[in-house]
N, CA, C and O atoms as a GROMACS GRO file, in nm:
protein
  592
    1MET      N    1   0.721   2.425  -2.880
    1MET     CA    2   0.670   2.424  -2.719
    1MET      C    3   0.729   2.296  -2.764
    1MET      O    4   0.745   2.243  -2.874
    2VAL      N    5   0.762   2.258  -2.614
    2VAL     CA    6   0.828   2.134  -2.575
    2VAL      C    7   0.718   2.084  -2.461
    2VAL      O    8   0.675   2.162  -2.375
    3THR      N    9   0.680   1.953  -2.470
    3THR     CA   10   0.590   1.864  -2.409
    3THR      C   11   0.700   1.773  -2.302
    3THR      O   12   0.793   1.696  -2.329
    4VAL      N   13   0.650   1.816  -2.188
    4VAL     CA   14   0.724   1.718  -2.065
    4VAL      C   15   0.598   1.648  -1.962
    4VAL      O   16   0.519   1.694  -1.879
    5PHE      N   17   0.633   1.493  -2.028
    5PHE     CA   18   0.556   1.383  -1.955
    5PHE      C   19   0.571   1.355  -1.786
    5PHE      O   20   0.669   1.288  -1.755
    6MET      N   21   0.494   1.396  -1.688
    6MET     CA   22   0.571   1.361  -1.530
    6MET      C   23   0.433   1.252  -1.521
    6MET      O   24   0.320   1.252  -1.570
    7PHE      N   25   0.518   1.155  -1.425
    7PHE     CA   26   0.394   1.085  -1.362
    7PHE      C   27   0.440   1.076  -1.209
    7PHE      O   28   0.556   1.048  -1.176
    8ALA      N   29   0.351   1.100  -1.130
    8ALA     CA   30   0.353   1.077  -0.981
    8ALA      C   31   0.320   0.977  -0.919
    8ALA      O   32   0.270   0.912  -1.011
    9SER      N   33   0.308   0.900  -0.810
    9SER     CA   34   0.227   0.859  -0.765
    9SER      C   35   0.113   0.906  -0.691
    9SER      O   36   0.147   0.992  -0.610
   10MET      N   37  -0.018   0.876  -0.690
   10MET     CA   38  -0.134   0.947  -0.612
   10MET      C   39  -0.196   0.865  -0.538
   10MET      O   40  -0.203   0.746  -0.567
   11PRO      N   41  -0.256   0.922  -0.417
   11PRO     CA   42  -0.324   0.847  -0.304
   11PRO      C   43  -0.427   0.806  -0.389
   11PRO      O   44  -0.451   0.870  -0.490
   12VAL      N   45  -0.510   0.673  -0.350
   12VAL     CA   46  -0.615   0.621  -0.434
   12VAL      C   47  -0.723   0.625  -0.312
   12VAL      O   48  -0.831   0.674  -0.346
   13THR      N   49  -0.718   0.596  -0.218
   13THR     CA   50  -0.803   0.614  -0.104
   13THR      C   51  -0.714   0.658   0.028
   13THR      O   52  -0.591   0.650   0.027
   14ALA      N   53  -0.778   0.701   0.127
   14ALA     CA   54  -0.726   0.772   0.223
   14ALA      C   55  -0.880   0.778   0.350
   14ALA      O   56  -0.989   0.834   0.338
   15GLU      N   57  -0.830   0.705   0.448
   15GLU     CA   58  -0.931   0.667   0.562
   15GLU      C   59  -0.868   0.706   0.701
   15GLU      O   60  -0.747   0.717   0.720
   16VAL      N   61  -0.985   0.728   0.815
   16VAL     CA   62  -0.954   0.702   0.944
   16VAL      C   63  -1.015   0.626   0.989
   16VAL      O   64  -1.131   0.634   0.948
   17GLN      N   65  -0.994   0.528   1.074
   17GLN     CA   66  -1.138   0.424   1.071
   17GLN      C   67  -1.056   0.391   1.262
   17GLN      O   68  -0.944   0.365   1.305
   18SER      N   69  -1.190   0.412   1.320
   18SER     CA   70  -1.217   0.366   1.448
   18SER      C   71  -1.261   0.200   1.424
   18SER      O   72  -1.328   0.154   1.332
   19ALA      N   73  -1.191   0.121   1.558
   19ALA     CA   74  -1.239   0.000   1.564
   19ALA      C   75  -1.231  -0.068   1.697
   19ALA      O   76  -1.184  -0.006   1.792
   20THR      N   77  -1.272  -0.187   1.711
   20THR     CA   78  -1.268  -0.230   1.861
   20THR      C   79  -1.219  -0.394   1.819
   20THR      O   80  -1.267  -0.461   1.728
   21VAL      N   81  -1.148  -0.422   1.881
   21VAL     CA   82  -1.075  -0.562   1.860
   21VAL      C   83  -1.116  -0.619   2.005
   21VAL      O   84  -1.085  -0.557   2.107
   22THR      N   85  -1.169  -0.709   2.006
   22THR     CA   86  -1.260  -0.817   2.120
   22THR      C   87  -1.119  -0.849   2.162
   22THR      O   88  -1.041  -0.872   2.070
   23ALA      N   89  -1.066  -0.857   2.302
   23ALA     CA   90  -0.989  -0.945   2.394
   23ALA      C   91  -0.992  -1.114   2.313
   23ALA      O   92  -1.098  -1.168   2.280
   24GLY      N   93  -0.871  -1.171   2.296
   24GLY     CA   94  -0.866  -1.291   2.232
   24GLY      C   95  -0.929  -1.308   2.100
   24GLY      O   96  -0.985  -1.413   2.067
   25SER      N   97  -0.918  -1.186   2.013
   25SER     CA   98  -0.980  -1.194   1.880
   25SER      C   99  -0.854  -1.126   1.790
   25SER      O  100  -0.735  -1.109   1.816
   26PHE      N  101  -0.937  -1.095   1.674
   26PHE     CA  102  -0.899  -1.024   1.572
   26PHE      C  103  -0.979  -0.960   1.470
   26PHE      O  104  -1.102  -0.963   1.472
   27ARG      N  105  -0.916  -0.906   1.385
   27ARG     CA  106  -0.994  -0.816   1.306
   27ARG      C  107  -0.921  -0.835   1.138
   27ARG      O  108  -0.801  -0.811   1.123
   28GLU      N  109  -0.983  -0.867   1.052
   28GLU     CA  110  -0.891  -0.873   0.938
   28GLU      C  111  -0.962  -0.757   0.830
   28GLU      O  112  -1.084  -0.749   0.827
   29VAL      N  113  -0.886  -0.675   0.749
   29VAL     CA  114  -0.907  -0.554   0.652
   29VAL      C  115  -0.826  -0.669   0.518
   29VAL      O  116  -0.713  -0.718   0.517
   30LYS      N  117  -0.938  -0.681   0.414
   30LYS     CA  118  -0.854  -0.708   0.263
   30LYS      C  119  -0.834  -0.563   0.210
   30LYS      O  120  -0.888  -0.454   0.230
   31VAL      N  121  -0.708  -0.621   0.118
   31VAL     CA  122  -0.626  -0.492   0.107
   31VAL      C  123  -0.623  -0.526  -0.067
   31VAL      O  124  -0.550  -0.619  -0.098
   32SER      N  125  -0.687  -0.466  -0.162
   32SER     CA  126  -0.623  -0.534  -0.280
   32SER      C  127  -0.544  -0.400  -0.380
   32SER      O  128  -0.575  -0.284  -0.408
   33LEU      N  129  -0.429  -0.489  -0.410
   33LEU     CA  130  -0.368  -0.428  -0.479
   33LEU      C  131  -0.270  -0.460  -0.631
   33LEU      O  132  -0.219  -0.563  -0.675
   34ASP      N  133  -0.273  -0.347  -0.673
   34ASP     CA  134  -0.189  -0.399  -0.835
   34ASP      C  135  -0.036  -0.412  -0.826
   34ASP      O  136   0.012  -0.316  -0.766
   35GLN      N  137   0.029  -0.476  -0.855
   35GLN     CA  138   0.125  -0.475  -0.850
   35GLN      C  139   0.213  -0.342  -0.846
   35GLN      O  140   0.165  -0.247  -0.908
   36GLY      N  141   0.336  -0.322  -0.783
   36GLY     CA  142   0.342  -0.195  -0.806
   36GLY      C  143   0.278  -0.064  -0.686
   36GLY      O  144   0.348   0.013  -0.619
   37ASP      N  145   0.162  -0.072  -0.688
   37ASP     CA  146   0.105  -0.036  -0.562
   37ASP      C  147   0.178  -0.003  -0.412
   37ASP      O  148   0.226  -0.108  -0.368
   38GLU      N  149   0.195   0.089  -0.340
   38GLU     CA  150   0.236   0.132  -0.240
   38GLU      C  151   0.088   0.055  -0.099
   38GLU      O  152  -0.012   0.001  -0.144
   39PHE      N  153   0.100   0.062  -0.020
   39PHE     CA  154   0.024   0.028   0.093
   39PHE      C  155   0.089   0.117   0.206
   39PHE      O  156   0.210   0.111   0.229
   40VAL      N  157  -0.010   0.211   0.287
   40VAL     CA  158   0.056   0.273   0.386
   40VAL      C  159  -0.010   0.250   0.532
   40VAL      O  160  -0.110   0.321   0.535
   41PHE      N  161   0.006   0.177   0.661
   41PHE     CA  162  -0.087   0.180   0.718
   41PHE      C  163  -0.005   0.240   0.879
   41PHE      O  164   0.109   0.218   0.921
   42THR      N  165  -0.100   0.308   0.929
   42THR     CA  166  -0.097   0.419   1.054
   42THR      C  167  -0.157   0.354   1.185
   42THR      O  168  -0.270   0.402   1.196
   43LEU      N  169  -0.136   0.275   1.277
   43LEU     CA  170  -0.189   0.298   1.384
   43LEU      C  171  -0.165   0.412   1.467
   43LEU      O  172  -0.062   0.446   1.526
   44ILE      N  173  -0.313   0.481   1.460
   44ILE     CA  174  -0.283   0.607   1.541
   44ILE      C  175  -0.257   0.589   1.682
   44ILE      O  176  -0.159   0.622   1.748
   45SER      N  177  -0.380   0.521   1.720
   45SER     CA  178  -0.407   0.487   1.883
   45SER      C  179  -0.461   0.372   1.924
   45SER      O  180  -0.523   0.304   1.842
   46THR      N  181  -0.449   0.335   2.040
   46THR     CA  182  -0.492   0.242   2.124
   46THR      C  183  -0.498   0.241   2.282
   46THR      O  184  -0.413   0.294   2.353
   47ASP      N  185  -0.615   0.171   2.331
   47ASP     CA  186  -0.600   0.180   2.440
   47ASP      C  187  -0.522   0.034   2.533
   47ASP      O  188  -0.492   0.015   2.651
   48TYR      N  189  -0.515  -0.015   2.457
   48TYR     CA  190  -0.432  -0.139   2.470
   48TYR      C  191  -0.363  -0.224   2.339
   48TYR      O  192  -0.422  -0.247   2.234
   49PRO      N  193  -0.248  -0.258   2.366
   49PRO     CA  194  -0.132  -0.292   2.322
   49PRO      C  195  -0.213  -0.381   2.212
   49PRO      O  196  -0.305  -0.445   2.263
   50ILE      N  197  -0.196  -0.401   2.050
   50ILE     CA  198  -0.245  -0.508   1.971
   50ILE      C  199  -0.137  -0.530   1.874
   50ILE      O  200  -0.056  -0.441   1.850
   51ASN      N  201  -0.132  -0.654   1.812
   51ASN     CA  202  -0.075  -0.641   1.729
   51ASN      C  203  -0.088  -0.641   1.546
   51ASN      O  204  -0.180  -0.708   1.498
   52VAL      N  205  -0.025  -0.588   1.481
   52VAL     CA  206  -0.058  -0.540   1.363
   52VAL      C  207   0.031  -0.644   1.217
   52VAL      O  208   0.150  -0.624   1.194
   53TYR      N  209  -0.015  -0.702   1.171
   53TYR     CA  210   0.041  -0.786   1.024
   53TYR      C  211  -0.054  -0.786   0.893
   53TYR      O  212  -0.176  -0.787   0.878
   54LEU      N  213   0.072  -0.785   0.794
   54LEU     CA  214   0.029  -0.793   0.682
   54LEU      C  215   0.068  -0.896   0.612
   54LEU      O  216   0.183  -0.937   0.626
   55THR      N  217  -0.022  -0.959   0.523
   55THR     CA  218  -0.034  -1.146   0.468
   55THR      C  219  -0.010  -1.129   0.363
   55THR      O  220   0.014  -1.019   0.313
   56ASP      N  221  -0.012  -1.254   0.296
   56ASP     CA  222  -0.105  -1.308   0.181
   56ASP      C  223  -0.203  -1.416   0.242
   56ASP      O  224  -0.221  -1.452   0.358
   57ASN      N  225  -0.256  -1.453   0.128
   57ASN     CA  226  -0.390  -1.529   0.139
   57ASN      C  227  -0.365  -1.681   0.221
   57ASN      O  228  -0.449  -1.717   0.304
   58GLU      N  229  -0.253  -1.761   0.194
   58GLU     CA  230  -0.203  -1.815   0.236
   58GLU      C  231  -0.146  -1.784   0.385
   58GLU      O  232  -0.230  -1.828   0.464
   59ASN      N  233  -0.067  -1.741   0.436
   59ASN     CA  234  -0.034  -1.648   0.561
   59ASN      C  235  -0.142  -1.656   0.622
   59ASN      O  236  -0.182  -1.728   0.713
   60PHE      N  237  -0.185  -1.576   0.566
   60PHE     CA  238  -0.358  -1.544   0.632
   60PHE      C  239  -0.408  -1.637   0.699
   60PHE      O  240  -0.426  -1.627   0.821
   61TYR      N  241  -0.446  -1.763   0.615
   61TYR     CA  242  -0.501  -1.897   0.671
   61TYR      C  243  -0.403  -1.926   0.802
   61TYR      O  244  -0.429  -1.893   0.917
   62GLU      N  245  -0.314  -1.980   0.767
   62GLU     CA  246  -0.244  -2.009   0.843
   62GLU      C  247  -0.256  -1.905   1.006
   62GLU      O  248  -0.278  -1.944   1.121
   63PHE      N  249  -0.243  -1.827   0.977
   63PHE     CA  250  -0.299  -1.718   1.125
   63PHE      C  251  -0.431  -1.794   1.177
   63PHE      O  252  -0.451  -1.873   1.269
   64GLU      N  253  -0.484  -1.755   1.112
   64GLU     CA  254  -0.622  -1.781   1.136
   64GLU      C  255  -0.667  -1.993   1.184
   64GLU      O  256  -0.770  -2.046   1.224
   65ASP      N  257  -0.548  -2.040   1.154
   65ASP     CA  258  -0.574  -2.147   1.245
   65ASP      C  259  -0.491  -2.180   1.353
   65ASP      O  260  -0.485  -2.274   1.432
   66SER      N  261  -0.432  -2.083   1.337
   66SER     CA  262  -0.288  -2.061   1.526
   66SER      C  263  -0.217  -2.126   1.473
   66SER      O  264  -0.174  -2.205   1.557
   67GLU      N  265  -0.142  -2.161   1.308
   67GLU     CA  266  -0.068  -2.190   1.298
   67GLU      C  267   0.096  -2.075   1.272
   67GLU      O  268   0.098  -1.952   1.280
   68PRO      N  269   0.181  -2.141   1.251
   68PRO     CA  270   0.327  -2.075   1.217
   68PRO      C  271   0.285  -1.991   1.080
   68PRO      O  272   0.217  -2.043   0.991
   69PHE      N  273   0.323  -1.878   1.073
   69PHE     CA  274   0.276  -1.763   0.967
   69PHE      C  275   0.354  -1.661   0.971
   69PHE      O  276   0.396  -1.610   1.075
   70VAL      N  277   0.388  -1.612   0.818
   70VAL     CA  278   0.503  -1.511   0.808
   70VAL      C  279   0.434  -1.343   0.740
   70VAL      O  280   0.326  -1.338   0.682
   71THR      N  281   0.485  -1.272   0.754
   71THR     CA  282   0.439  -1.163   0.726
   71THR      C  283   0.542  -1.089   0.643
   71THR      O  284   0.663  -1.106   0.658
   72TYR      N  285   0.479  -0.988   0.537
   72TYR     CA  286   0.556  -0.926   0.463
   72TYR      C  287   0.678  -0.881   0.543
   72TYR      O  288   0.652  -0.876   0.663
   73SER      N  289   0.819  -0.842   0.509
   73SER     CA  290   0.912  -0.752   0.577
   73SER      C  291   0.906  -0.667   0.625
   73SER      O  292   0.879  -0.585   0.537
   74GLY      N  293   0.916  -0.597   0.753
   74GLY     CA  294   0.848  -0.443   0.799
   74GLY      C  295   0.722  -0.452   0.807
   74GLY      O  296   0.679  -0.367   0.886
   75CYS      N  297   0.654  -0.505   0.770
   75CYS     CA  298   0.480  -0.512   0.814
   75CYS      C  299   0.458  -0.564   0.939
   75CYS      O  300   0.365  -0.643   0.953
   76THR      N  301   0.517  -0.539   1.018
   76THR     CA  302   0.461  -0.595   1.145
   76THR      C  303   0.466  -0.508   1.235
   76THR      O  304   0.559  -0.431   1.213
   77LEU      N  305   0.409  -0.481   1.329
   77LEU     CA  306   0.371  -0.404   1.450
   77LEU      C  307   0.343  -0.504   1.598
   77LEU      O  308   0.233  -0.558   1.612
   78LYS      N  309   0.452  -0.521   1.704
   78LYS     CA  310   0.444  -0.584   1.786
   78LYS      C  311   0.401  -0.535   1.905
   78LYS      O  312   0.481  -0.457   1.957
   79ASP      N  313   0.278  -0.561   1.977
   79ASP     CA  314   0.253  -0.540   2.144
   79ASP      C  315   0.202  -0.345   2.129
   79ASP      O  316   0.196  -0.257   2.216
   80ALA      N  317   0.176  -0.342   1.995
   80ALA     CA  318   0.214  -0.186   1.991
   80ALA      C  319   0.077  -0.050   2.001
   80ALA      O  320  -0.045  -0.058   1.985
   81MET      N  321   0.138   0.027   2.023
   81MET     CA  322   0.022   0.145   2.089
   81MET      C  323   0.007   0.256   2.000
   81MET      O  324  -0.069   0.352   2.009
   82SER      N  325   0.114   0.221   1.894
   82SER     CA  326   0.114   0.310   1.757
   82SER      C  327   0.195   0.311   1.714
   82SER      O  328   0.295   0.315   1.786
   83GLY      N  329   0.214   0.309   1.557
   83GLY     CA  330   0.365   0.267   1.475
   83GLY      C  331   0.270   0.328   1.295
   83GLY      O  332   0.168   0.387   1.259
   84THR      N  333   0.388   0.266   1.238
   84THR     CA  334   0.328   0.266   1.096
   84THR      C  335   0.484   0.182   0.989
   84THR      O  336   0.604   0.155   0.996
   85PHE      N  337   0.368   0.176   0.903
   85PHE     CA  338   0.468   0.084   0.788
   85PHE      C  339   0.383   0.128   0.643
   85PHE      O  340   0.287   0.199   0.612
   86SER      N  341   0.506   0.020   0.560
   86SER     CA  342   0.484   0.044   0.435
   86SER      C  343   0.496  -0.056   0.382
   86SER      O  344   0.570  -0.145   0.424
   87PHE      N  345   0.408  -0.065   0.254
   87PHE     CA  346   0.469  -0.192   0.145
   87PHE      C  347   0.405  -0.188   0.030
   87PHE      O  348   0.291  -0.151   0.002
   88VAL      N  349   0.494  -0.233  -0.036
   88VAL     CA  350   0.523  -0.188  -0.206
   88VAL      C  351   0.472  -0.373  -0.232
   88VAL      O  352   0.539  -0.468  -0.193
   89SER      N  353   0.347  -0.382  -0.303
   89SER     CA  354   0.274  -0.521  -0.401
   89SER      C  355   0.350  -0.572  -0.459
   89SER      O  356   0.403  -0.480  -0.521
   90PRO      N  357   0.398  -0.658  -0.485
   90PRO     CA  358   0.534  -0.754  -0.601
   90PRO      C  359   0.417  -0.814  -0.665
   90PRO      O  360   0.455  -0.891  -0.754
   91GLU      N  361   0.278  -0.809  -0.654
   91GLU     CA  362   0.189  -0.903  -0.763
   91GLU      C  363   0.081  -0.813  -0.738
   91GLU      O  364   0.082  -0.733  -0.644
   92ASP      N  365  -0.056  -0.830  -0.858
   92ASP     CA  366  -0.174  -0.782  -0.824
   92ASP      C  367  -0.230  -0.904  -0.717
   92ASP      O  368  -0.190  -1.020  -0.712
   93GLY      N  369  -0.348  -0.831  -0.620
   93GLY     CA  370  -0.353  -0.986  -0.558
   93GLY      C  371  -0.445  -0.890  -0.442
   93GLY      O  372  -0.448  -0.768  -0.449
   94VAL      N  373  -0.507  -0.959  -0.353
   94VAL     CA  374  -0.538  -0.917  -0.202
   94VAL      C  375  -0.462  -0.954  -0.103
   94VAL      O  376  -0.394  -1.056  -0.114
   95TYR      N  377  -0.461  -0.886   0.001
   95TYR     CA  378  -0.384  -0.899   0.122
   95TYR      C  379  -0.481  -0.871   0.205
   95TYR      O  380  -0.599  -0.838   0.192
   96HIS      N  381  -0.385  -0.898   0.325
   96HIS     CA  382  -0.497  -0.948   0.459
   96HIS      C  383  -0.358  -0.810   0.572
   96HIS      O  384  -0.236  -0.802   0.561
   97LEU      N  385  -0.454  -0.730   0.666
   97LEU     CA  386  -0.401  -0.654   0.728
   97LEU      C  387  -0.476  -0.710   0.877
   97LEU      O  388  -0.590  -0.688   0.919
   98ILE      N  389  -0.412  -0.757   0.911
   98ILE     CA  390  -0.441  -0.836   1.076
   98ILE      C  391  -0.477  -0.741   1.200
   98ILE      O  392  -0.362  -0.724   1.240
   99LEU      N  393  -0.513  -0.708   1.240
   99LEU     CA  394  -0.493  -0.624   1.383
   99LEU      C  395  -0.566  -0.701   1.481
   99LEU      O  396  -0.686  -0.694   1.510
  100SER      N  397  -0.455  -0.795   1.539
  100SER     CA  398  -0.439  -0.900   1.635
  100SER      C  399  -0.449  -0.866   1.802
  100SER      O  400  -0.358  -0.799   1.849
  101ASN      N  401  -0.568  -0.915   1.898
  101ASN     CA  402  -0.577  -0.906   2.027
  101ASN      C  403  -0.610  -1.008   2.093
  101ASN      O  404  -0.670  -1.014   2.200
  102ARG      N  405  -0.554  -1.121   2.001
  102ARG     CA  406  -0.539  -1.281   2.053
  102ARG      C  407  -0.492  -1.324   2.144
  102ARG      O  408  -0.513  -1.438   2.186
  103ASN      N  409  -0.410  -1.229   2.202
  103ASN     CA  410  -0.331  -1.253   2.351
  103ASN      C  411  -0.359  -1.133   2.468
  103ASN      O  412  -0.307  -1.107   2.577
  104GLY      N  413  -0.465  -1.076   2.392
  104GLY     CA  414  -0.522  -0.965   2.518
  104GLY      C  415  -0.625  -1.014   2.612
  104GLY      O  416  -0.690  -1.117   2.601
  105PHE      N  417  -0.631  -0.917   2.716
  105PHE     CA  418  -0.732  -0.950   2.828
  105PHE      C  419  -0.805  -0.854   2.822
  105PHE      O  420  -0.883  -0.871   2.915
  106GLU      N  421  -0.836  -0.746   2.763
  106GLU     CA  422  -0.881  -0.660   2.772
  106GLU      C  423  -0.929  -0.595   2.583
  106GLU      O  424  -0.847  -0.576   2.493
  107ASP      N  425  -1.048  -0.578   2.576
  107ASP     CA  426  -1.058  -0.507   2.391
  107ASP      C  427  -0.978  -0.388   2.400
  107ASP      O  428  -0.963  -0.297   2.481
  108ALA      N  429  -0.942  -0.413   2.314
  108ALA     CA  430  -0.847  -0.253   2.224
  108ALA      C  431  -0.930  -0.185   2.186
  108ALA      O  432  -1.012  -0.262   2.137
  109HIS      N  433  -0.975  -0.053   2.172
  109HIS     CA  434  -1.019   0.026   2.100
  109HIS      C  435  -0.902   0.135   2.045
  109HIS      O  436  -0.830   0.219   2.099
  110ILE      N  437  -0.922   0.089   1.912
  110ILE     CA  438  -0.825   0.159   1.830
  110ILE      C  439  -0.882   0.267   1.750
  110ILE      O  440  -1.000   0.300   1.746
  111GLU      N  441  -0.779   0.323   1.683
  111GLU     CA  442  -0.808   0.456   1.553
  111GLU      C  443  -0.682   0.404   1.452
  111GLU      O  444  -0.582   0.368   1.514
  112TYR      N  445  -0.675   0.397   1.331
  112TYR     CA  446  -0.582   0.374   1.238
  112TYR      C  447  -0.621   0.412   1.109
  112TYR      O  448  -0.739   0.403   1.076
  113GLU      N  449  -0.548   0.448   1.046
  113GLU     CA  450  -0.552   0.505   0.918
  113GLU      C  451  -0.438   0.426   0.796
  113GLU      O  452  -0.321   0.396   0.820
  114SER      N  453  -0.504   0.408   0.678
  114SER     CA  454  -0.458   0.343   0.597
  114SER      C  455  -0.478   0.399   0.423
  114SER      O  456  -0.578   0.460   0.386
  115TYR      N  457  -0.375   0.368   0.343
  115TYR     CA  458  -0.410   0.450   0.200
  115TYR      C  459  -0.326   0.383   0.103
  115TYR      O  460  -0.218   0.342   0.146
  116SER      N  461  -0.353   0.361  -0.022
  116SER     CA  462  -0.277   0.289  -0.081
  116SER      C  463  -0.254   0.421  -0.220
  116SER      O  464  -0.335   0.500  -0.268
  117THR      N  465  -0.109   0.395  -0.249
  117THR     CA  466  -0.060   0.512  -0.374
  117THR      C  467  -0.078   0.360  -0.489
  117THR      O  468  -0.071   0.240  -0.468
  118VAL      N  469  -0.110   0.458  -0.639
  118VAL     CA  470  -0.110   0.378  -0.772
  118VAL      C  471   0.056   0.352  -0.809
  118VAL      O  472   0.129   0.450  -0.793
  119GLY      N  473   0.099   0.268  -0.841
  119GLY     CA  474   0.216   0.281  -0.893
  119GLY      C  475   0.229   0.308  -0.998
  119GLY      O  476   0.131   0.330  -1.068
  120ASP      N  477   0.344   0.315  -1.042
  120ASP     CA  478   0.383   0.310  -1.257
  120ASP      C  479   0.248   0.252  -1.315
  120ASP      O  480   0.225   0.142  -1.265
  121ASP      N  481   0.143   0.294  -1.411
  121ASP     CA  482   0.084   0.233  -1.491
  121ASP      C  483   0.175   0.239  -1.605
  121ASP      O  484   0.122   0.187  -1.704
  122ILE      N  485   0.292   0.283  -1.628
  122ILE     CA  486   0.316   0.242  -1.749
  122ILE      C  487   0.374   0.152  -1.826
  122ILE      O  488   0.493   0.176  -1.847
  123PRO      N  489   0.331   0.053  -1.878
  123PRO     CA  490   0.434  -0.047  -1.933
  123PRO      C  491   0.547   0.001  -1.965
  123PRO      O  492   0.574   0.117  -1.994
  124GLY      N  493   0.643  -0.129  -1.958
  124GLY     CA  494   0.797  -0.046  -1.997
  124GLY      C  495   0.860  -0.021  -2.098
  124GLY      O  496   0.977   0.014  -2.113
  125PHE      N  497   0.722  -0.055  -2.217
  125PHE     CA  498   0.761  -0.002  -2.377
  125PHE      C  499   0.726   0.110  -2.363
  125PHE      O  500   0.808   0.167  -2.434
  126THR      N  501   0.663   0.187  -2.323
  126THR     CA  502   0.549   0.343  -2.326
  126THR      C  503   0.667   0.415  -2.330
  126THR      O  504   0.722   0.428  -2.439
  127LEU      N  505   0.718   0.466  -2.225
  127LEU     CA  506   0.832   0.548  -2.170
  127LEU      C  507   0.946   0.579  -2.306
  127LEU      O  508   0.973   0.690  -2.352
  128PRO      N  509   0.983   0.492  -2.336
  128PRO     CA  510   1.069   0.555  -2.453
  128PRO      C  511   1.005   0.580  -2.602
  128PRO      O  512   1.037   0.668  -2.682
  129ILE      N  513   0.918   0.491  -2.613
  129ILE     CA  514   0.834   0.602  -2.724
  129ILE      C  515   0.781   0.713  -2.654
  129ILE      O  516   0.746   0.795  -2.739
  130MET      N  517   0.764   0.745  -2.567
  130MET     CA  518   0.686   0.887  -2.525
  130MET      C  519   0.798   0.955  -2.511
  130MET      O  520   0.782   1.076  -2.528
  131ILE      N  521   0.934   0.915  -2.479
  131ILE     CA  522   1.062   1.005  -2.464
  131ILE      C  523   1.094   1.042  -2.658
  131ILE      O  524   1.128   1.155  -2.693
  132SER      N  525   1.075   0.928  -2.760
  132SER     CA  526   1.087   0.936  -2.859
  132SER      C  527   1.030   1.030  -2.933
  132SER      O  528   1.092   1.086  -3.023
  133ALA      N  529   0.904   1.056  -2.902
  133ALA     CA  530   0.777   1.102  -2.921
  133ALA      C  531   0.790   1.288  -2.913
  133ALA      O  532   0.742   1.375  -2.985
  134VAL      N  533   0.870   1.293  -2.802
  134VAL     CA  534   0.926   1.426  -2.765
  134VAL      C  535   1.020   1.493  -2.840
  134VAL      O  536   1.006   1.611  -2.872
  135PHE      N  537   1.139   1.408  -2.876
  135PHE     CA  538   1.235   1.417  -2.961
  135PHE      C  539   1.197   1.459  -3.084
  135PHE      O  540   1.241   1.557  -3.142
  136ILE      N  541   1.097   1.367  -3.131
  136ILE     CA  542   1.037   1.412  -3.286
  136ILE      C  543   0.968   1.552  -3.253
  136ILE      O  544   1.019   1.637  -3.326
  137SER      N  545   0.880   1.600  -3.178
  137SER     CA  546   0.814   1.674  -3.172
  137SER      C  547   0.898   1.803  -3.175
  137SER      O  548   0.847   1.897  -3.236
  138VAL      N  549   1.046   1.826  -3.106
  138VAL     CA  550   1.105   1.895  -3.109
  138VAL      C  551   1.155   1.892  -3.230
  138VAL      O  552   1.168   2.001  -3.284
  139GLY      N  553   1.184   1.810  -3.282
  139GLY     CA  554   1.290   1.819  -3.467
  139GLY      C  555   1.184   1.871  -3.550
  139GLY      O  556   1.230   1.944  -3.638
  140ILE      N  557   1.048   1.859  -3.554
  140ILE     CA  558   0.940   1.922  -3.608
  140ILE      C  559   0.974   2.043  -3.582
  140ILE      O  560   1.036   2.105  -3.668
  141PHE      N  561   0.934   2.117  -3.432
  141PHE     CA  562   0.938   2.236  -3.380
  141PHE      C  563   1.047   2.303  -3.458
  141PHE      O  564   1.012   2.408  -3.512
  142THR      N  565   1.170   2.266  -3.475
  142THR     CA  566   1.279   2.315  -3.521
  142THR      C  567   1.306   2.344  -3.669
  142THR      O  568   1.370   2.442  -3.707
  143VAL      N  569   1.239   2.225  -3.772
  143VAL     CA  570   1.257   2.225  -3.898
  143VAL      C  571   1.133   2.362  -3.942
  143VAL      O  572   1.132   2.418  -4.052
  144MET      N  573   1.045   2.392  -3.839
  144MET     CA  574   0.903   2.443  -3.881
  144MET      C  575   0.977   2.627  -3.848
  144MET      O  576   0.938   2.735  -3.892
  145ARG      N  577   1.076   2.600  -3.770
  145ARG     CA  578   1.084   2.756  -3.715
  145ARG      C  579   1.216   2.772  -3.825
  145ARG      O  580   1.202   2.879  -3.885
  146ARG      N  581   1.335   2.702  -3.867
  146ARG     CA  582   1.415   2.731  -3.946
  146ARG      C  583   1.297   2.790  -4.087
  146ARG      O  584   1.332   2.890  -4.149
  147ARG      N  585   1.218   2.747  -4.109
  147ARG     CA  586   1.158   2.776  -4.286
  147ARG      C  587   1.095   2.867  -4.278
  147ARG      O  588   1.034   2.903  -4.378
  148LYS      N  589   1.085   2.937  -4.161
  148LYS     CA  590   0.993   3.076  -4.138
  148LYS      C  591   1.108   3.179  -4.187
  148LYS      O  592   1.086   3.300  -4.188
   0.00000   0.00000   0.00000
């Protein structure tokens, strides 16, 4: 018998949310991720275009203070009615999903979905050990089979 170990990313949470983003304001959603986790955001619909950003703590505070700020590459939807982006966390931490209607003149009633998947939780040294264990198991199996 040969044992094969397989590891795949698994969804941790998945939820569809409805929210109202008042004209001239924004909503923040905190997202806790471990290094290597993937976060996926989908703006399903809105009745008024909004901006969506994903930032770190420092840039969130800059955004809050109406200062120039930076988002993660590919994690921005501008004047969006719908759209999707994904992000792989470079480190453990809390990230800020910003649903912004700061430039809007009407409230935006939105529906969105977000979820995260767990990255590889296997330390770099574990996989070689597991491969070695498989080879040892195959070797023992072969020796035991020849003895019969």
